[in-house]
C-alpha positions in Angstrom: -78.5 -116.5 -16.5 -79.8 -117.0 -19.9 -82.5 -120.0 -20.0 -82.8 -122.4 -22.9 -86.1 -121.0 -23.9 -84.8 -117.4 -23.9 -82.0 -118.6 -26.3 -84.4 -120.1 -28.6 -86.6 -117.1 -28.7 -83.7 -114.8 -29.3 -82.3 -117.2 -32.1 -85.9 -117.1 -33.7 -85.9 -113.4 -33.7 -82.5 -113.1 -35.0 -83.3 -115.4 -38.0 -86.3 -113.5 -38.9 -84.3 -110.5 -39.8 -81.5 -112.5 -41.8 -81.4 -112.9 -45.3 -82.0 -116.9 -46.4 -78.8 -116.8 -48.1 -76.8 -116.2 -45.0 -78.6 -118.6 -42.6 -75.7 -120.9 -42.1 -73.3 -118.0 -41.4 -76.0 -116.5 -39.1 -76.3 -119.6 -37.2 -72.6 -120.0 -36.5 -72.4 -116.3 -35.7 -75.1 -116.6 -33.2 -73.7 -119.9 -31.7 -70.5 -118.1 -31.3 -72.0 -114.9 -29.6 -74.2 -117.3 -27.3 -71.1 -119.6 -26.2 -69.1 -116.2 -25.6 -71.9 -114.7 -23.3 -72.2 -118.0 -21.5 -68.3 -118.3 -21.0 -68.4 -114.7 -19.7 -71.2 -115.3 -17.4 -69.5 -118.5 -15.9 -66.3 -116.4 -15.3 -68.3 -113.9 -13.4 -69.8 -116.5 -11.1 -66.4 -117.7 -10.2 -64.1 -114.7 -9.8 -64.7 -110.9 -9.3 -61.5 -108.9 -8.5 -61.0 -105.3 -7.8 -60.6 -103.1 -11.1 -57.5 -101.4 -12.0 -56.9 -99.0 -15.2 -53.1 -99.0 -15.9 -52.7 -95.6 -17.9 -48.9 -96.0 -19.4 -47.7 -95.7 -22.8 -44.7 -97.9 -22.4 -46.5 -101.1 -23.6 -43.6 -103.7 -22.2 -43.9 -101.9 -18.9 -47.6 -101.9 -18.8 -47.9 -105.5 -19.6 -45.5 -106.3 -17.1 -47.7 -104.3 -14.3 -50.8 -105.9 -15.6 -49.6 -109.6 -15.6 -48.0 -109.1 -11.9 -51.3 -107.4 -10.5 -53.5 -110.1 -12.3 -51.5 -112.9 -10.4 -52.4 -110.6 -7.3 -56.1 -111.2 -8.3 -56.7 -107.8 -9.7 -58.9 -107.1 -13.1 -56.4 -105.1 -15.3 -57.6 -102.9 -18.2 -55.0 -100.8 -20.0 -54.9 -97.4 -22.0 -51.8 -96.4 -23.9 -52.6 -93.0 -25.0 -54.4 -89.9 -23.7 -57.5 -90.5 -25.7 -57.8 -93.7 -24.7 -57.5 -93.1 -21.1 -60.2 -90.2 -21.3 -62.6 -92.6 -23.2 -62.2 -95.5 -20.4 -62.6 -93.1 -17.3 -65.8 -91.7 -19.0 -67.3 -95.2 -19.7 -66.1 -97.1 -16.7 -65.5 -97.0 -12.9 -62.4 -98.5 -11.3 -61.3 -99.0 -7.7 -57.7 -97.7 -8.4 -56.1 -96.2 -11.5 -52.3 -96.1 -12.4 -51.5 -92.9 -14.1 -48.3 -92.0 -16.0 -47.8 -88.3 -16.8 -46.0 -88.3 -20.1 -48.6 -89.7 -22.7 -49.1 -89.5 -26.5 -51.6 -86.9 -27.4 -51.9 -85.2 -24.0 -50.8 -84.7 -20.3 -51.7 -87.3 -17.4 -52.3 -84.2 -15.0 -55.3 -83.3 -17.1 -56.4 -86.8 -16.9 -56.3 -86.6 -13.2 -58.0 -83.1 -13.2 -60.9 -84.9 -15.3 -61.1 -87.7 -12.8 -61.7 -85.3 -10.2 -64.1 -83.3 -12.0 -66.3 -86.3 -12.3 -66.2 -86.9 -8.8 -65.0 -90.3 -9.6 -64.2 -92.3 -6.2 -61.3 -94.3 -7.8 -58.0 -94.1 -6.3 -55.3 -92.6 -8.1 -51.5 -93.5 -8.0 -49.0 -91.2 -10.3 -46.4 -93.6 -11.7 -43.9 -91.3 -13.6 -40.4 -91.1 -14.6 -40.7 -87.2 -14.0 -39.7 -87.4 -10.5 -39.7 -83.6 -10.3 -41.1 -81.9 -7.1 -43.3 -79.6 -8.9 -45.0 -82.5 -10.5 -45.5 -84.4 -7.3 -46.9 -81.4 -5.5 -49.2 -80.4 -8.3 -50.5 -84.1 -8.7 -51.3 -84.5 -5.1 -52.8 -80.9 -4.9 -55.1 -82.0 -7.7 -56.2 -85.1 -5.8 -53.8 -88.0 -6.6 -53.5 -90.4 -3.5 -49.9 -91.4 -4.0 -46.9 -90.6 -6.4 -44.6 -93.5 -7.2 -41.4 -92.6 -9.5 -40.2 -94.8 -11.8 -38.4 -97.3 -11.5 -40.3 -99.1 -8.8 -40.7 -102.5 -7.4 -44.0 -104.3 -8.4 -44.5 -105.7 -4.7 -44.4 -102.0 -3.6 -46.8 -101.0 -6.1 -49.2 -103.8 -5.1 -48.9 -102.9 -1.4 -49.8 -99.3 -2.3 -52.8 -100.2 -4.5 -54.1 -102.2 -1.6 -53.6 -99.7 0.9 -55.5 -96.9 -1.2 -58.4 -99.4 -1.9 -58.6 -100.3 1.9 -58.3 -96.6 2.9 -61.0 -95.4 0.4 -63.7 -98.2 1.1 -63.0 -99.2 4.7 -61.3 -96.2 6.7 -57.8 -97.8 6.6 -58.8 -100.8 8.9 -58.3 -104.7 7.9 -61.4 -105.4 9.8 -64.8 -104.0 8.8 -67.6 -104.2 11.4 -71.2 -103.3 10.5 -73.6 -104.3 13.4 -73.4 -108.0 13.7 -71.4 -108.5 10.6 -67.7 -108.6 10.4 -65.4 -108.8 7.6 -61.7 -109.5 7.5 -60.5 -107.9 4.4 -57.0 -109.5 4.7 -58.2 -113.1 5.1 -61.3 -112.7 3.0 -63.5 -113.9 5.7 -67.1 -112.9 6.5 -68.5 -113.6 10.1 -72.1 -112.9 11.3 -72.4 -113.2 15.0 -68.9 -114.6 15.0 -70.2 -117.5 12.6 -68.1 -118.0 9.6 -70.3 -117.7 6.3 -69.3 -119.4 3.4 -69.3 -117.1 0.4 -68.0 -117.4 -3.2 -65.6 -115.1 -4.5 -68.1 -113.4 -6.5 -70.4 -113.0 -3.6 -67.7 -111.7 -1.3 -66.6 -109.0 -3.7 -70.2 -107.9 -4.4 -70.4 -107.7 -0.6 -67.5 -105.3 -0.5 -68.7 -103.5 -3.4 -71.9 -102.7 -2.1 -70.8 -101.8 1.5 -68.1 -99.6 -0.2 -71.1 -97.6 -1.7 -73.3 -98.0 1.2 -76.6 -96.0 1.4 -76.2 -95.3 -2.2 -78.1 -97.0 -5.1 -75.7 -99.2 -7.2 -77.0 -99.7 -10.6 -77.1 -103.1 -12.3 -74.9 -101.7 -15.0 -72.4 -100.7 -12.5 -72.6 -104.5 -11.1 -72.2 -105.7 -14.3 -69.2 -103.8 -15.1 -67.8 -104.6 -11.8 -68.1 -108.4 -12.5 -66.9 -108.3 -16.0 -65.0 -105.3 -16.9 -64.9 -104.3 -20.7 -66.8 -107.5 -21.4 -70.0 -106.0 -19.8 -70.5 -104.3 -23.1 -71.0 -107.8 -24.8 -73.7 -109.1 -22.5 -77.1 -108.9 -23.9 -78.7 -109.4 -20.3 -77.9 -108.6 -16.8 -79.9 -111.2 -15.4 -77.2 -113.0 -13.8 -76.7 -110.2 -11.5 -80.0 -111.1 -9.9 -78.8 -114.6 -9.4 -75.7 -113.4 -7.4 -77.8 -111.0 -5.3 -80.4 -113.4 -4.4 -77.8 -116.1 -3.3 -75.8 -113.4 -1.4 -78.9 -112.2 0.4 -80.1 -115.8 1.1 -77.0 -116.5 2.9 -76.7 -113.2 4.9 -80.3 -113.8 5.9 -79.9 -117.5 7.1 -77.0 -116.3 9.3 -79.0 -113.3 10.9 -78.2 -110.4 8.9 -81.5 -109.6 6.9 -82.7 -106.8 4.9 -79.3 -105.3 4.5 -79.4 -105.3 0.7 -82.4 -103.4 -0.5 -83.7 -103.9 -4.3 -84.7 -100.5 -5.6 -87.0 -101.4 -8.3 -85.9 -100.7 -12.0 -82.7 -99.2 -10.7 -80.5 -101.4 -8.8 -79.4 -102.3 -5.1 -78.5 -100.4 -2.0 -76.7 -101.7 1.2 -78.5 -100.4 4.3 -76.9 -100.5 7.7 
């Protein structure tokens, strides 16, 4: 979290590089950027959902899907063209991607091929009005996890997303047990030695994210992106990640689960079983 003194230092440095004629405008701009960053950090402390990318050129349908899934506690980002989708999958990581096949500027199957070429771990559900057997077979062969023809019911889509994320991260089980730690994914409860641990939503989602990437170093950039999505690019500091990790490690250690989260100096964090 940005301290008062760090904000003052940043502002002083900022003013040194600004023409005196524009000091008032610079002050307003700096205050706006600072408040925006604080709001983003505050939101990240409260809630961190799983991230979805909706690649769909029908804007009304895309908005409807995003609205419904946001109410289901997913963080939804949208891409409406082939180029937008390729840019997003190259820059950001997602837990699940909803992929239309007919897009302005290109074919959705080419996007799927690129996702697999990158060894991207995101689950992929093809959502398409092209309900042809050839497209379905080709999509599944390339590596899609599911194929849902249009029109479809949004509750069914939500259940399929949940099933894919659960299967990819936690071997299809609603209960995840690691040594003395048990996570009830459906009820979002964490227990250590059968003792319920009071985690915030952010801490709970970070725990799942780290365990889902167990024995791999998760960079601070990846954690920041997981916390705030596209807004991660607006953050000048990633110090807030340290605060989340520190609190999570303290709660786990107090309950008897010590040294599970390792700090890899200068790189990020790793979950160790």
